[in-house]
C-alpha positions as CSV (number, residue, x, y, z in Angstrom):
1,M,-3.2,-51.6,7.4
2,S,-2.4,-55.4,7.6
3,D,1.5,-56.6,8.1
4,A,1.8,-56.9,4.6
5,D,0.7,-54.1,3.7
6,I,3.7,-52.5,5.2
7,A,7.3,-52.3,3.7
8,S,10.0,-54.2,5.9
9,P,11.8,-52.4,8.3
10,A,15.2,-52.2,6.9
11,A,14.1,-50.7,3.4
12,A,12.0,-48.0,5.3
13,P,13.4,-44.1,5.3
14,V,14.2,-42.5,8.5
15,R,11.6,-39.9,7.4
16,R,8.5,-40.1,5.6
17,L,6.6,-37.3,3.8
18,S,3.4,-37.2,3.8
19,R,0.5,-39.2,2.0
20,P,-0.1,-36.2,-0.1
21,E,3.0,-34.8,-0.8
22,F,4.5,-38.9,-1.5
23,V,1.8,-39.6,-4.1
24,A,1.9,-36.3,-5.7
25,L,5.6,-36.3,-6.1
26,I,5.4,-40.4,-7.3
27,A,2.9,-39.2,-10.0
28,M,4.7,-36.0,-11.3
29,N,8.0,-38.2,-11.5
30,T,6.0,-41.0,-13.2
31,A,4.1,-38.2,-15.8
32,L,7.4,-37.4,-17.5
33,V,6.4,-40.4,-19.5
34,A,2.9,-39.4,-20.5
35,F,4.4,-35.7,-21.3
36,S,7.0,-36.5,-23.3
37,I,4.6,-39.0,-26.0
38,D,0.9,-36.8,-25.3
39,A,2.8,-33.5,-26.1
40,M,3.9,-34.2,-29.5
41,L,0.8,-35.9,-30.8
42,P,-0.6,-32.3,-32.1
43,A,3.3,-31.7,-33.8
44,L,3.0,-35.2,-35.8
45,P,1.4,-33.9,-39.0
46,V,3.9,-30.9,-39.4
47,I,6.9,-33.5,-38.2
48,A,6.1,-35.7,-40.8
49,A,5.5,-32.6,-43.8
50,E,9.5,-31.1,-42.3
51,I,11.8,-34.1,-41.7
52,S,9.7,-37.6,-43.8
53,P,7.8,-35.8,-46.0
54,D,8.0,-38.9,-48.6
55,F,6.9,-40.9,-45.6
56,P,4.1,-39.3,-44.0
57,N,3.0,-42.3,-41.6
58,R,6.6,-42.6,-40.5
59,A,5.8,-39.7,-38.3
60,Q,4.7,-42.1,-35.6
61,L,8.2,-43.6,-35.3
62,V,8.5,-40.5,-33.0
63,L,6.5,-42.0,-30.4
64,T,7.2,-45.8,-30.7
65,S,11.1,-45.1,-30.7
66,F,10.9,-43.3,-27.4
67,V,8.9,-46.3,-25.9
68,L,11.7,-48.5,-27.3
69,G,14.6,-46.8,-25.5
70,M,12.2,-46.1,-22.1
71,G,11.6,-50.3,-22.9
72,F,15.5,-51.2,-23.4
73,G,16.3,-48.6,-20.3
74,T,13.9,-50.2,-17.7
75,F,16.2,-53.3,-17.4
76,V,19.1,-51.5,-16.3
77,T,17.5,-48.9,-13.9
78,G,15.9,-51.2,-11.6
79,P,18.9,-53.1,-10.6
80,L,21.3,-50.4,-10.4
81,S,19.2,-48.7,-7.7
82,D,19.3,-51.9,-6.1
83,I,22.9,-51.4,-6.4
84,F,23.6,-47.8,-5.6
85,G,20.3,-46.3,-4.1
86,R,17.1,-45.0,-5.7
87,K,18.0,-40.9,-6.2
88,P,21.3,-41.3,-7.6
89,V,19.6,-43.5,-10.6
90,I,16.7,-41.4,-10.9
91,L,19.9,-38.4,-11.5
92,V,21.5,-39.8,-14.4
93,G,18.6,-40.8,-15.9
94,T,16.9,-37.2,-16.0
95,A,20.3,-36.2,-16.9
96,L,20.4,-38.5,-19.8
97,F,16.5,-37.9,-20.8
98,I,17.5,-34.0,-20.5
99,L,19.9,-35.1,-23.6
100,G,18.1,-36.5,-25.6
101,A,15.3,-33.6,-25.4
102,V,18.3,-31.1,-26.4
103,L,19.2,-33.5,-29.1
104,A,15.4,-34.1,-30.5
105,G,14.8,-30.0,-30.7
106,Q,17.7,-29.6,-33.4
107,A,17.5,-33.0,-35.2
108,T,16.9,-32.1,-39.0
109,T,16.3,-35.7,-40.2
110,L,14.3,-38.7,-39.4
111,E,16.9,-40.9,-38.4
112,G,18.4,-38.2,-36.4
113,M,15.1,-37.6,-34.3
114,V,14.9,-41.4,-33.6
115,F,18.1,-41.3,-32.1
116,A,17.6,-38.4,-30.1
117,R,13.7,-40.0,-28.7
118,V,15.2,-43.0,-28.2
119,L,17.9,-41.7,-25.8
120,Q,14.9,-39.8,-24.3
121,G,13.4,-43.1,-23.9
122,L,16.3,-44.6,-22.2
123,G,16.8,-41.8,-19.5
124,V,13.7,-41.5,-18.9
125,A,13.5,-45.0,-17.5
126,G,15.6,-44.3,-14.6
127,P,12.4,-41.6,-12.9
128,R,9.5,-44.0,-14.2
129,I,11.1,-47.3,-12.9
130,V,13.0,-46.0,-9.5
131,A,9.9,-44.3,-8.5
132,L,7.8,-47.3,-8.7
133,A,10.5,-49.3,-7.1
134,I,10.2,-46.4,-3.8
135,V,6.5,-46.7,-3.9
136,R,7.2,-50.9,-3.1
137,D,10.3,-49.6,-0.5
138,L,7.6,-47.8,1.7
139,Y,4.8,-49.6,0.8
140,A,3.6,-53.4,0.1
141,G,0.2,-55.4,-1.1
142,R,-3.4,-53.8,-1.2
143,Q,-1.7,-50.4,-0.1
144,M,0.6,-50.4,-2.1
145,A,-1.9,-50.7,-5.1
146,Q,-3.9,-48.0,-3.6
147,I,-1.2,-45.2,-3.8
148,I,-0.3,-46.3,-7.5
149,S,-3.9,-45.7,-8.0
150,Y,-3.8,-42.3,-6.3
151,A,-0.3,-41.8,-8.5
152,M,-2.1,-42.1,-11.5
153,M,-5.5,-40.0,-10.7
154,I,-2.1,-36.9,-10.8
155,F,-0.7,-38.7,-13.4
156,T,-3.6,-38.8,-15.7
157,L,-4.3,-34.9,-15.6
158,V,-0.7,-34.6,-18.1
159,P,-1.9,-36.5,-21.1
160,A,-4.6,-34.5,-20.8
161,I,-3.3,-30.9,-21.0
162,A,-0.6,-32.3,-23.0
163,P,-1.7,-31.8,-26.5
164,A,-3.1,-28.6,-25.5
165,F,-0.2,-27.7,-24.3
166,G,2.4,-28.8,-27.5
167,A,-0.4,-27.4,-29.3
168,V,-0.2,-23.7,-27.6
169,I,4.0,-24.2,-28.3
170,M,4.1,-25.1,-31.4
171,E,1.6,-22.6,-32.7
172,A,3.5,-19.8,-30.7
173,T,7.3,-20.9,-31.0
174,G,7.3,-24.4,-33.1
175,W,7.3,-27.6,-32.4
176,R,11.0,-28.1,-31.6
177,S,9.9,-25.6,-28.8
178,I,8.4,-28.8,-27.1
179,F,11.5,-30.2,-26.2
180,L,12.7,-27.5,-24.5
181,A,9.4,-27.7,-22.2
182,F,10.6,-31.5,-21.6
183,V,13.5,-30.4,-20.0
184,L,11.6,-27.9,-18.3
185,F,9.2,-30.3,-16.9
186,A,12.1,-33.0,-15.8
187,I,14.5,-30.8,-14.1
188,F,10.9,-29.6,-11.8
189,A,9.8,-33.0,-11.2
190,V,13.1,-34.5,-10.4
191,G,14.2,-31.7,-8.6
192,W,11.2,-31.8,-6.1
193,L,11.8,-35.4,-5.1
194,T,16.3,-34.7,-4.8
195,L,14.9,-31.4,-2.4
196,R,12.1,-33.8,-0.5
197,Q,12.0,-37.3,-0.7
198,P,14.9,-39.0,1.2
199,E,16.4,-41.9,0.1
200,T,14.6,-44.8,1.0
201,L,17.4,-48.1,0.7
202,P,19.5,-47.6,3.0
203,R,23.6,-48.8,2.3
204,A,22.7,-52.4,4.5
205,A,19.8,-53.0,2.0
206,R,21.5,-52.8,-1.0
207,Q,22.1,-55.5,-3.1
208,P,25.7,-56.3,-3.9
209,F,27.8,-55.0,-7.2
210,N,28.5,-58.7,-8.9
211,R,27.2,-60.5,-11.1
212,S,26.2,-63.5,-9.0
213,A,23.9,-61.0,-7.3
214,L,22.4,-59.6,-10.4
215,V,21.7,-63.4,-11.6
216,D,20.1,-64.3,-8.1
217,A,17.8,-61.5,-8.4
218,L,17.0,-62.0,-12.2
219,R,16.1,-65.9,-10.8
220,A,14.0,-65.0,-8.3
221,C,11.7,-62.7,-10.4
222,L,11.6,-65.2,-13.4
223,S,10.9,-67.8,-10.9
224,E,7.6,-66.0,-9.7
225,R,4.3,-67.4,-12.0
226,I,2.2,-64.6,-11.2
227,F,5.4,-62.0,-12.0
228,V,6.0,-63.7,-15.4
229,L,2.1,-63.7,-15.8
230,S,1.8,-60.2,-14.7
231,A,4.1,-58.9,-17.1
232,L,2.9,-60.8,-20.1
233,A,-0.8,-59.3,-19.2
234,Q,1.1,-55.8,-19.0
235,S,2.5,-55.9,-22.6
236,V,-0.7,-56.7,-23.9
237,T,-2.1,-53.5,-21.8
238,Y,1.2,-51.4,-23.3
239,A,0.3,-52.7,-26.7
240,M,-2.8,-51.7,-26.6
241,L,-1.9,-48.1,-25.3
242,F,0.7,-47.7,-27.4
243,A,-1.7,-48.8,-30.4
244,A,-3.9,-46.0,-29.6
245,L,-1.5,-43.4,-29.1
246,S,-0.2,-43.9,-32.4
247,S,-3.1,-44.1,-34.0
248,I,-5.9,-41.3,-32.4
249,Q,-4.2,-38.7,-34.0
250,P,-4.9,-39.4,-37.6
251,I,-7.8,-41.5,-36.7
252,F,-9.3,-37.9,-35.7
253,G,-7.6,-35.9,-38.2
254,E,-8.1,-38.2,-41.2
255,V,-11.3,-40.5,-40.6
256,Y,-13.2,-37.5,-38.4
257,D,-12.2,-34.5,-39.8
258,R,-10.9,-32.8,-36.1
259,A,-7.3,-32.3,-36.6
260,D,-8.0,-28.9,-35.6
261,S,-10.2,-29.8,-32.5
262,F,-7.9,-33.1,-31.5
263,P,-6.5,-31.8,-28.3
264,A,-9.8,-30.4,-26.4
265,W,-11.3,-34.0,-26.8
266,F,-8.0,-35.9,-26.5
267,A,-8.4,-34.4,-22.9
268,V,-11.7,-35.0,-22.9
269,I,-11.0,-38.8,-23.3
270,A,-8.1,-38.4,-20.9
271,L,-9.6,-37.1,-17.8
272,I,-12.8,-39.5,-18.4
273,G,-10.4,-42.2,-18.8
274,G,-8.1,-41.5,-15.0
275,L,-11.0,-41.9,-13.1
276,A,-10.7,-45.7,-13.7
277,A,-7.6,-44.5,-10.9
278,V,-10.0,-43.1,-8.6
279,L,-12.6,-46.3,-8.8
280,N,-10.4,-48.5,-8.7
281,A,-8.3,-46.5,-5.1
282,R,-11.7,-47.1,-3.8
283,L,-12.3,-50.8,-4.9
284,V,-8.9,-52.6,-5.1
285,I,-9.1,-52.8,-1.6
286,R,-12.6,-54.7,-1.7
287,L,-12.4,-56.7,-4.7
288,G,-8.2,-57.9,-5.0
289,M,-6.2,-57.0,-7.6
290,R,-6.9,-59.7,-10.1
291,R,-10.6,-59.1,-10.1
292,M,-10.0,-55.6,-11.0
293,I,-7.3,-56.5,-14.0
294,L,-9.6,-58.7,-15.3
295,L,-12.1,-56.4,-15.2
296,G,-11.2,-54.3,-16.9
297,F,-9.8,-56.7,-19.8
298,F,-13.9,-58.2,-20.8
299,G,-14.7,-55.2,-20.4
300,Q,-12.3,-53.4,-23.1
301,A,-12.7,-56.9,-25.9
302,T,-16.7,-56.5,-25.4
303,I,-16.4,-53.1,-26.5
304,S,-14.0,-52.9,-29.2
305,G,-16.0,-55.9,-30.3
306,L,-18.9,-54.2,-30.7
307,V,-16.8,-51.6,-32.6
308,V,-15.7,-54.2,-34.8
309,A,-19.3,-55.1,-36.0
310,A,-20.4,-51.4,-35.8
311,W,-18.0,-51.3,-39.0
312,L,-19.1,-54.1,-40.6
313,G,-21.8,-53.1,-40.5
314,T,-23.3,-49.3,-40.5
315,G,-20.3,-47.5,-39.6
316,V,-18.7,-46.1,-36.6
317,P,-20.3,-42.5,-36.1
318,F,-17.5,-40.0,-34.3
319,A,-19.6,-40.5,-31.0
320,L,-19.1,-44.4,-30.6
321,F,-15.4,-43.6,-31.6
322,M,-15.6,-41.5,-28.6
323,V,-17.5,-43.8,-26.2
324,W,-14.7,-46.9,-27.1
325,T,-11.4,-44.3,-27.4
326,T,-12.0,-43.3,-23.5
327,S,-12.6,-47.2,-23.2
328,V,-9.2,-47.8,-24.0
329,F,-7.7,-45.2,-21.3
330,F,-10.3,-46.0,-18.6
331,M,-9.1,-49.6,-19.3
332,T,-5.3,-49.2,-18.9
333,G,-6.2,-47.2,-15.0
334,L,-8.0,-50.2,-13.9
335,V,-5.4,-52.5,-14.9
336,I,-1.5,-50.8,-14.8
337,G,-1.4,-50.2,-11.4
338,N,-3.0,-53.3,-10.1
339,L,-0.1,-55.1,-12.8
340,N,2.5,-53.7,-11.6
341,A,1.5,-54.2,-7.9
342,L,1.1,-58.2,-8.4
343,A,4.1,-58.1,-10.2
344,L,6.1,-56.8,-7.2
345,E,4.0,-58.1,-3.8
346,P,6.2,-61.2,-4.1
347,L,9.6,-59.5,-4.7
348,G,10.1,-56.7,-1.9
349,H,13.8,-57.8,-1.4
350,V,14.6,-57.1,-5.1
351,A,12.2,-54.1,-6.1
352,G,14.5,-52.9,-8.6
353,M,15.3,-55.8,-10.4
354,A,11.5,-56.6,-10.3
355,A,10.3,-53.3,-11.6
356,S,13.2,-53.2,-13.9
357,L,12.4,-56.0,-15.6
358,M,8.2,-55.6,-15.4
359,G,8.4,-53.0,-16.5
360,S,11.1,-53.8,-19.5
361,I,9.3,-57.2,-20.7
362,A,6.2,-55.1,-21.2
363,T,7.5,-52.0,-22.7
364,I,9.4,-53.5,-25.4
365,L,7.1,-56.6,-25.8
366,G,4.1,-53.7,-25.8
367,A,6.3,-51.3,-28.6
368,A,6.7,-54.3,-30.9
369,L,3.0,-55.2,-31.1
370,A,2.1,-51.8,-31.2
371,I,4.3,-51.0,-34.2
372,P,2.5,-52.7,-36.4
373,V,-0.9,-51.9,-35.8
374,G,0.3,-48.1,-35.8
375,L,1.8,-48.7,-39.6
376,A,-1.5,-50.4,-40.7
377,F,-4.0,-47.5,-40.2
378,N,-5.2,-47.4,-43.4
379,G,-7.4,-44.1,-43.1
380,T,-10.5,-46.6,-41.1
381,V,-11.0,-47.6,-37.0
382,L,-10.6,-51.4,-38.4
383,P,-7.3,-52.1,-37.5
384,L,-7.1,-50.4,-34.3
385,S,-10.1,-51.5,-32.8
386,L,-9.7,-55.1,-34.5
387,S,-6.4,-55.6,-32.7
388,I,-7.2,-53.9,-28.8
389,C,-10.2,-56.4,-29.0
390,L,-8.0,-59.5,-29.5
391,L,-4.9,-57.9,-27.1
392,A,-7.7,-57.3,-24.4
393,L,-8.6,-61.2,-24.7
394,S,-4.7,-62.2,-24.7
395,G,-4.5,-60.3,-21.3
396,A,-7.4,-62.0,-19.5
397,L,-6.4,-65.2,-21.1
398,I,-3.1,-64.5,-19.9
399,L,-4.1,-63.5,-16.6
400,K,-6.5,-66.9,-15.9
401,Q,-3.6,-68.9,-15.6
402,E,-2.9,-67.7,-12.2
403,R,-5.6,-67.5,-9.2
404,P,-3.3,-66.0,-6.3
405,A,-4.8,-64.8,-3.2
406,A,-5.1,-60.7,-4.3
C-alpha cells in the first residue's frame, strides 16, 4: 500500500475496525438507500390504485421524490459532518428518515406520500454520504476505490432481496408495513455504526463553523476539474439507474406480462449485476479507476444500441431484455464507486463537502433526467433503452475530457 493510499494521520481514528466489519458496516448504511427504493417496486401498482387511481403512472413519483429529497439532503450532510463530526450527522439524518417513513406509512394522498418520501430522502442522505466521508477519512486512492467496491458487493444483496421482501410484507400485512421495515433496518444499520465505529474526524481536524470556511471548501471542490467531470458523469450514471428502476416494474408487467414473478427476476438481475463490484475490486488496482469507468460507459452504450436496433427490427424478446437490464446494473457497479473515488481523491481535507457536493449534483441531476424518461413509458422498451444508450455515451464523452493518472 503506497502513502497515497492511506488517509492523513490527522483524520485517522484511535481504533480501527477489522476490514471485513468496516466494509459490512459501510455497506449496510449505504444500502438503506437501495432498500428504501427497491422494496417499494412491487407495491407501485397497489399504491397507484389506492392513492392515484386517475393517474397510475404518477406512482413512480414515490421513487423519484425520495431521490430528489436525498439529493437536496446530500448537499448539507457532508459539510455538517466536516463541522460537527461524522456520527452526529448520521444520527440526526436517521431520525429524519424514520420520521418520513412513519408519515409515508400513514399517507392517504399522493401529495402526502410525496412529501413524506422527500423527508425520507433528506434524512437518508446522512448515512449515505457521511459513510463515504468515513471511508475517505481512513483510506485514499485505489485502496479507497477497492473498499467501496467491496462494500458494493454487500450492497448488491439488498436490491436483490428487497422487492421480494417488500412483496412478502405487502402480501402478509399490506404495503404500508413496508415503511415499518425501513424503520427497523435504519435502527439496525445506524445502531451498529454508533456502537462499533469510532468517530473518524477528531475535533482538531474539523472545519470551523463559518461561512468563509464553507465557501472555501466549496471553491476547493469546484476548482478541481476531475471533481466536476466526475460529478457530471455520475449524474448521467444515476439517471440511467433511476430511469431503469422507475420503468422496470411497468415493463415486466405490461410488456412481458410477468408482474407476479417480478421480484424473483429482479433478484437475478441484482445479483448478477452485483458481480461488477467483485470484478472491479479485482481489476481497479491494476487498470485504474478511469479505465474501468470508460469500460462501463462504452459497454453500456453498445448493448443499449443493440436493444434499440432489435426494437426497430423484430422486437425485443424477454431474454434480451433481461440481459440488457442486467447490464445496466452491472455497469453501475463498475462506474459509481470509481467515480466517487476519482472525485474525492484530491479533496481529503474537505471530504465531507466533496462527498456532499458530488452526491447532491449527481442525485438531483440524475433524478431530473430520469423523471421524463419514466413518464415517457409507452408500453415498449424503446424510451428507456434509447435514453440509456444516449446517457452512457454522454458519460464517456464527459470523462474523456480529462486524463488523470488514476
